[in-house]
C-alpha positions as CSV (number, residue, x, y, z in Angstrom):
1,M,-6.6,-39.3,0.2
2,G,-7.8,-37.9,3.7
3,W,-9.4,-35.3,2.6
4,R,-13.1,-34.7,1.4
5,D,-14.5,-32.5,-0.9
6,R,-15.1,-29.7,1.3
7,E,-11.3,-29.7,2.8
8,W,-10.2,-29.0,-0.7
9,S,-11.7,-25.5,-0.5
10,E,-11.1,-25.0,2.2
11,K,-7.4,-25.4,2.3
12,L,-7.0,-23.2,-0.5
13,K,-9.2,-20.0,0.7
14,A,-6.9,-19.8,3.6
15,W,-3.8,-20.3,1.5
16,T,-5.5,-17.1,-0.8
17,S,-6.6,-15.4,1.9
18,A,-3.0,-15.2,3.6
19,L,-1.8,-14.1,0.1
20,Q,-3.7,-11.4,0.0
21,A,-2.3,-10.4,3.3
22,A,0.8,-10.7,2.5
23,A,3.3,-7.4,2.0
24,L,3.8,-7.8,-1.9
25,R,3.1,-6.2,-5.0
26,P,0.1,-7.4,-7.0
27,A,2.1,-8.9,-9.8
28,H,4.2,-10.6,-6.9
29,K,1.1,-11.9,-5.8
30,I,0.0,-13.7,-9.0
31,E,3.8,-15.5,-9.3
32,V,3.3,-16.8,-5.7
33,L,-0.3,-17.7,-6.4
34,K,0.3,-19.2,-10.1
35,T,3.9,-20.9,-9.2
36,H,3.8,-22.0,-5.3
37,V,-0.4,-21.9,-4.3
38,I,-1.6,-24.0,-7.0
39,P,0.7,-26.3,-8.0
40,R,0.2,-27.6,-4.2
41,L,-3.3,-29.4,-5.3
42,Y,-1.7,-30.7,-8.1
43,F,-0.7,-34.0,-6.7
44,H,-3.2,-35.0,-4.4
45,L,-6.4,-33.6,-7.4
46,I,-4.2,-36.2,-10.3
47,L,-4.0,-39.2,-7.4
48,S,-7.3,-39.2,-6.2
49,E,-9.3,-38.2,-9.2
50,V,-11.4,-35.6,-7.4
51,S,-15.4,-34.7,-9.1
52,Q,-15.8,-31.9,-11.3
53,N,-17.9,-30.0,-8.9
54,T,-14.9,-30.2,-6.7
55,L,-12.5,-28.5,-9.5
56,R,-15.1,-25.8,-10.8
57,K,-15.1,-24.7,-7.3
58,L,-11.6,-24.3,-7.1
59,D,-11.4,-22.4,-10.1
60,Q,-13.8,-20.2,-8.4
61,I,-11.8,-19.8,-5.9
62,I,-8.6,-18.7,-7.8
63,R,-10.5,-16.8,-10.0
64,N,-12.1,-14.7,-7.3
65,A,-8.7,-14.5,-5.7
66,T,-6.8,-13.5,-8.9
67,K,-9.1,-10.8,-9.7
68,E,-9.2,-9.4,-6.1
69,L,-5.4,-9.4,-6.3
70,L,-5.4,-7.6,-9.3
71,H,-8.4,-5.3,-8.3
72,L,-10.3,-6.0,-11.5
73,P,-14.4,-5.5,-11.5
74,P,-16.0,-9.4,-10.6
75,H,-17.3,-9.4,-14.5
76,V,-14.2,-9.2,-16.2
77,T,-14.1,-12.2,-18.7
78,D,-11.9,-15.3,-17.9
79,G,-10.3,-15.3,-20.9
80,I,-7.6,-12.6,-19.5
81,L,-7.5,-14.9,-16.9
82,Y,-6.7,-18.1,-18.9
83,S,-5.2,-16.8,-22.1
84,R,-1.3,-17.2,-22.6
85,N,0.6,-14.3,-21.7
86,G,1.9,-13.7,-25.6
87,S,-1.6,-13.5,-26.2
88,G,-2.4,-10.9,-23.5
89,G,-3.5,-13.1,-20.8
90,L,-2.3,-14.1,-17.4
91,G,-1.8,-17.5,-18.0
92,M,-3.6,-18.6,-14.4
93,P,-3.9,-22.6,-14.7
94,K,-7.9,-23.7,-15.1
95,L,-8.1,-27.0,-13.2
96,E,-11.4,-28.0,-14.9
97,V,-9.0,-28.4,-17.9
98,Q,-5.9,-29.2,-17.0
99,I,-6.4,-32.3,-13.9
100,P,-8.5,-34.3,-16.5
101,S,-6.0,-33.8,-18.9
102,A,-3.4,-35.3,-16.6
103,I,-5.6,-37.9,-15.6
104,V,-6.4,-39.3,-19.2
105,R,-2.4,-39.0,-19.4
106,K,-1.9,-40.9,-16.0
107,R,-4.3,-44.0,-17.1
108,E,-3.2,-43.9,-21.2
109,A,0.3,-44.2,-19.6
110,L,-1.3,-47.1,-17.7
111,E,-2.8,-48.5,-20.3
112,K,0.2,-49.0,-22.3
113,S,2.5,-50.1,-19.6
114,T,4.1,-53.8,-19.7
115,D,4.4,-54.7,-16.3
116,R,2.3,-57.6,-15.0
117,I,1.4,-56.2,-11.4
118,I,-0.2,-52.7,-13.5
119,R,-2.2,-54.8,-15.4
120,A,-3.2,-57.0,-12.7
121,S,-4.1,-54.7,-10.3
122,F,-7.4,-53.3,-12.6
123,Q,-8.0,-56.9,-13.2
124,Y,-8.3,-57.3,-9.5
125,R,-10.7,-53.8,-8.7
126,E,-12.4,-54.7,-12.0
127,E,-12.2,-52.0,-13.4
128,C,-11.8,-51.3,-17.4
129,N,-9.4,-48.6,-17.5
130,T,-10.2,-47.8,-21.3
131,D,-13.5,-47.2,-20.4
132,T,-12.6,-44.9,-17.9
133,I,-10.5,-43.2,-20.4
134,G,-13.5,-42.7,-22.6
135,G,-15.8,-41.1,-20.2
136,L,-12.9,-38.8,-19.1
137,R,-12.7,-38.0,-23.0
138,M,-16.6,-37.2,-23.0
139,L,-16.6,-34.6,-20.4
140,K,-18.2,-31.7,-21.5
141,V,-14.9,-29.5,-21.0
142,L,-12.8,-31.9,-22.6
143,K,-14.9,-32.5,-25.4
144,E,-15.7,-28.6,-25.9
145,V,-11.5,-28.0,-26.0
146,E,-11.0,-31.4,-28.3
147,D,-13.6,-30.6,-31.0
148,F,-12.5,-26.6,-31.1
149,L,-8.9,-28.0,-31.3
150,A,-10.2,-30.5,-34.9
151,S,-11.4,-27.6,-35.9
152,K,-8.4,-25.1,-36.0
153,S,-6.3,-28.0,-37.5
154,D,-8.6,-28.7,-40.3
155,C,-8.4,-24.9,-41.1
156,N,-4.5,-25.2,-40.6
157,P,-3.4,-28.5,-41.5
158,D,0.0,-27.5,-41.3
159,E,0.1,-25.6,-38.3
160,E,1.0,-27.1,-35.0
161,D,-0.1,-26.4,-31.2
162,P,2.6,-24.6,-29.2
163,G,3.1,-26.4,-25.7
164,N,2.0,-25.1,-22.3
165,P,4.5,-24.6,-19.4
166,V,2.1,-24.8,-17.1
167,E,0.3,-28.4,-18.6
168,A,3.6,-29.8,-19.0
169,A,4.4,-29.1,-15.4
170,L,1.6,-31.1,-14.5
171,P,3.0,-34.2,-12.7
172,M,2.1,-37.6,-14.4
173,V,2.6,-41.1,-14.4
174,E,4.6,-42.7,-17.4
175,D,5.7,-45.4,-18.7
176,Q,9.6,-45.6,-17.5
177,D,10.4,-48.2,-19.2
178,R,9.6,-47.2,-22.6
179,P,9.6,-43.5,-22.9
180,Q,8.9,-43.3,-26.7
181,D,5.3,-44.3,-25.8
182,K,4.5,-41.2,-24.2
183,P,0.7,-40.4,-23.9
184,E,0.1,-37.0,-26.6
185,N,-1.1,-34.2,-24.8
186,R,-4.4,-34.0,-26.4
187,Y,-5.6,-30.6,-24.6
188,A,-2.3,-28.7,-24.2
189,A,-3.3,-25.9,-26.3
190,W,-6.4,-25.2,-24.7
191,R,-5.3,-21.7,-23.8
192,E,-6.1,-21.2,-27.3
193,W,-9.9,-21.5,-27.0
194,E,-9.9,-19.5,-23.8
195,F,-8.4,-17.2,-25.6
196,E,-11.1,-17.4,-28.9
197,K,-13.4,-17.1,-26.3
198,W,-12.0,-13.9,-25.3
199,K,-11.4,-12.0,-28.9
200,N,-15.2,-13.2,-29.9
201,L,-16.6,-10.5,-26.8
202,I,-18.1,-7.9,-28.5
203,S,-17.1,-5.3,-26.2
204,Q,-14.0,-7.3,-23.9
205,G,-12.4,-8.8,-26.7
206,A,-12.6,-5.3,-28.8
207,G,-8.7,-5.4,-30.4
208,I,-7.1,-8.0,-28.6
209,A,-6.5,-10.3,-32.0
210,Y,-4.4,-7.3,-32.9
211,Y,-2.1,-7.9,-29.7
212,Q,-1.5,-11.6,-30.6
213,N,-0.2,-10.8,-34.2
214,D,2.5,-8.5,-32.5
215,N,5.3,-9.9,-33.5
216,I,7.4,-6.6,-32.8
217,S,7.0,-7.0,-29.4
218,K,8.1,-9.8,-28.9
219,T,11.4,-9.5,-30.4
220,L,14.6,-9.2,-28.6
221,S,15.4,-6.1,-29.7
222,H,12.1,-4.9,-28.1
223,I,11.9,-6.9,-24.7
224,S,16.1,-5.8,-24.5
225,G,15.4,-2.0,-25.0
226,G,11.6,-0.8,-25.1
227,C,9.2,-3.3,-23.0
228,P,7.7,-1.5,-20.2
229,F,7.3,-4.5,-19.0
230,V,10.6,-5.3,-17.7
231,K,11.9,-1.9,-17.2
232,T,12.7,-2.6,-14.0
233,A,14.9,-5.2,-14.7
234,R,16.5,-3.2,-17.9
235,I,16.9,-0.9,-14.9
236,K,18.5,-2.8,-12.9
237,R,21.0,-4.2,-15.5
238,H,22.1,-0.5,-16.1
239,N,22.8,-0.1,-13.0
240,K,25.1,-3.1,-11.9
241,I,27.1,-2.9,-15.3
242,L,27.6,1.1,-14.3
243,D,28.5,-0.1,-10.4
244,R,31.3,-2.5,-11.8
245,L,32.5,0.2,-14.0
246,R,32.5,2.7,-11.1
247,M,34.8,0.2,-8.8
248,Y,36.7,-0.9,-11.5
249,V,38.0,2.7,-12.2
250,S,38.2,4.2,-8.3
251,K,41.2,1.0,-8.0
252,Y,43.3,3.1,-9.7
253,G,42.5,6.6,-7.8
254,W,39.9,8.3,-9.7
255,T,37.2,9.9,-7.3
256,T,34.1,9.1,-8.6
257,Y,30.6,11.3,-8.9
258,I,27.3,9.1,-9.7
259,E,24.5,10.7,-11.0
260,P,25.5,14.7,-10.1
261,R,22.3,16.5,-11.0
262,L,23.3,19.9,-13.0
263,V,21.2,22.1,-13.8
264,A,22.0,23.5,-17.6
265,K,21.8,27.3,-18.7
266,D,18.5,27.0,-19.9
267,G,17.1,25.1,-16.1
268,T,16.8,21.8,-17.2
269,L,18.0,19.0,-15.2
270,W,20.4,16.9,-16.4
271,K,21.6,13.7,-14.8
272,P,24.8,11.8,-16.5
273,D,25.6,8.6,-15.2
274,L,29.4,8.9,-13.9
275,I,31.9,11.2,-13.7
276,F,35.3,10.7,-12.8
277,R,38.2,12.9,-11.8
278,K,42.0,12.8,-11.1
279,D,44.0,16.0,-10.8
280,Q,42.7,18.2,-13.8
281,K,41.7,15.2,-15.8
282,I,37.5,14.7,-16.2
283,A,35.5,12.0,-17.9
284,L,32.7,11.9,-18.2
285,V,31.0,8.6,-19.4
286,D,27.1,7.5,-20.0
287,V,26.4,3.6,-20.1
288,T,23.9,1.8,-22.4
289,V,23.0,-1.1,-23.5
290,R,21.6,-1.8,-26.9
291,Y,20.6,-4.6,-29.1
292,E,22.5,-4.8,-31.9
293,D,20.5,-4.7,-34.6
294,N,23.7,-4.1,-37.8
295,N,27.7,-3.4,-37.3
296,M,26.8,0.2,-36.8
297,S,24.2,0.1,-34.1
298,L,26.5,0.1,-31.1
299,E,28.8,2.8,-32.9
300,K,25.9,5.1,-33.4
301,A,24.8,4.5,-29.9
302,W,28.4,5.3,-28.3
303,N,28.4,8.7,-30.9
304,E,25.1,9.7,-29.4
305,K,26.1,9.4,-25.6
306,R,29.3,11.0,-26.5
307,L,27.5,14.2,-27.4
308,K,24.7,13.8,-25.3
309,Y,26.2,16.4,-22.4
310,N,28.6,18.0,-24.2
311,H,26.1,21.8,-23.1
312,L,27.2,20.9,-19.5
313,G,31.4,21.7,-19.9
314,P,31.0,24.8,-17.5
315,E,28.9,23.1,-14.8
316,I,30.8,19.9,-14.9
317,M,34.3,21.6,-14.4
318,E,32.5,23.9,-11.6
319,L,31.0,20.6,-10.0
320,T,34.8,18.9,-10.1
321,G,37.1,21.6,-10.1
322,G,39.2,19.9,-12.8
323,S,39.8,21.9,-16.4
324,Q,40.8,18.9,-19.4
325,L,37.4,17.6,-19.9
326,E,36.3,14.4,-22.2
327,H,32.6,12.8,-22.9
328,F,32.6,9.3,-23.7
329,G,30.1,6.4,-24.2
330,F,30.1,3.0,-22.8
331,V,27.9,1.1,-24.5
332,L,27.4,-3.3,-24.3
333,G,25.8,-5.3,-26.3
334,A,22.6,-7.2,-25.3
335,R,24.5,-10.1,-26.5
336,G,27.5,-9.1,-24.7
337,K,29.8,-7.4,-27.1
338,C,31.7,-4.8,-25.8
339,L,32.3,-2.0,-28.3
340,D,36.4,-1.2,-29.1
341,L,35.6,2.2,-28.7
342,N,35.1,1.8,-24.7
343,N,38.9,1.6,-24.8
344,T,39.1,5.2,-25.8
345,L,37.9,5.9,-22.3
346,F,40.4,3.5,-20.3
347,T,43.1,4.6,-22.8
348,F,42.3,8.3,-21.5
349,L,42.4,7.3,-18.1
350,G,45.4,5.9,-17.8
351,I,44.3,2.1,-17.5
352,K,46.3,0.0,-19.7
353,R,45.3,-3.8,-18.8
354,Y,41.7,-3.6,-19.2
355,K,40.8,-6.7,-21.6
356,S,39.8,-9.1,-18.3
357,F,37.4,-6.5,-17.1
358,A,35.8,-6.3,-20.5
359,Q,35.2,-9.9,-20.5
360,Q,33.9,-9.8,-16.7
361,V,31.4,-6.6,-18.1
362,S,30.3,-8.7,-21.3
363,R,29.3,-11.4,-19.1
364,L,27.7,-9.4,-16.8
365,T,25.8,-8.0,-19.4
366,I,25.1,-11.8,-21.3
367,S,23.4,-12.9,-17.5
368,L,21.4,-10.2,-17.0
369,T,19.9,-10.1,-20.8
370,L,18.8,-13.4,-20.0
371,E,17.3,-13.1,-16.7
372,L,15.8,-9.9,-18.1
373,L,14.1,-12.3,-20.7
374,Q,12.9,-15.0,-18.3
375,I,11.3,-11.9,-16.4
376,F,9.5,-11.8,-19.8
377,G,8.8,-15.3,-21.1
378,D,7.3,-15.7,-17.3
379,R,5.0,-12.7,-17.5
């Protein structure tokens, strides 16, 4: 390949150093490391079949860089780095496992090939592909993973190992003529092995098993409405819907006040989403996106929003100069439902043709919710 083992390390160190100097947040740097920096090595490492020592050195560089980017102490267990996101880990690649695993699958695919040229190439090189595959499987790290997964399947014979998106992204050679014979990836669930080691640590593994079994934190309702990890994406969704509503109503001659700062009689500060005024008519609107838990959940949210700022009537009239004040909620379901009660706002505003706008804002909500779920899935 034209690269010596030492050059792999130098190249990776240069990339991680440049990443550390970049003007990005730690979470963004980790995302770049996972999705752009490390995958640049996959093709070369798999094709050249580098030694395990080289892979261990590269893994050490990645571990050190990850901990420095996140300001973690050096003694933090590697299980946090390699465990799945759903188990509380970072989901970082581990070349020592993934590269030999990909090489095994590559060679198994070649072994099953019916192409005469491929078979003749092994004979020409006087190489026994079967023996090479067997030797790779006996590598200490792959043997430990395979033994762990075997013992796990003995305890849970009906349980299937979940797939791993990072492992699946590794390139490999497969037989295009017979795709049904694609070699099985027997090491796809290696992250469970890493999580098990982390969980068994006396100090750093305490309580982590409860996180893995917390199914509530993985529901659409929680992710869409309460997960702190995607809070920024939720705010973005709210603001885009609010801005779309503001632009639509403004076309009909309504003056808009966006999140005005209002001080109540008791001294507390309130910031309603939108206030529309035209002549003496005032409409206060509070926007929200809720998950459709049941038939009444969106209606309940609409009434909550309608009543939320009832005590600010005098302050709103003083701000806008109007006298006919009405309160409205503007509620959308996380899966795109536009509540019928939202139509009372358009009726009050004198807007008759609003069905196309309701469809547009519903599609916008769906796309933003999917984007939010994608961010959660990639964490």
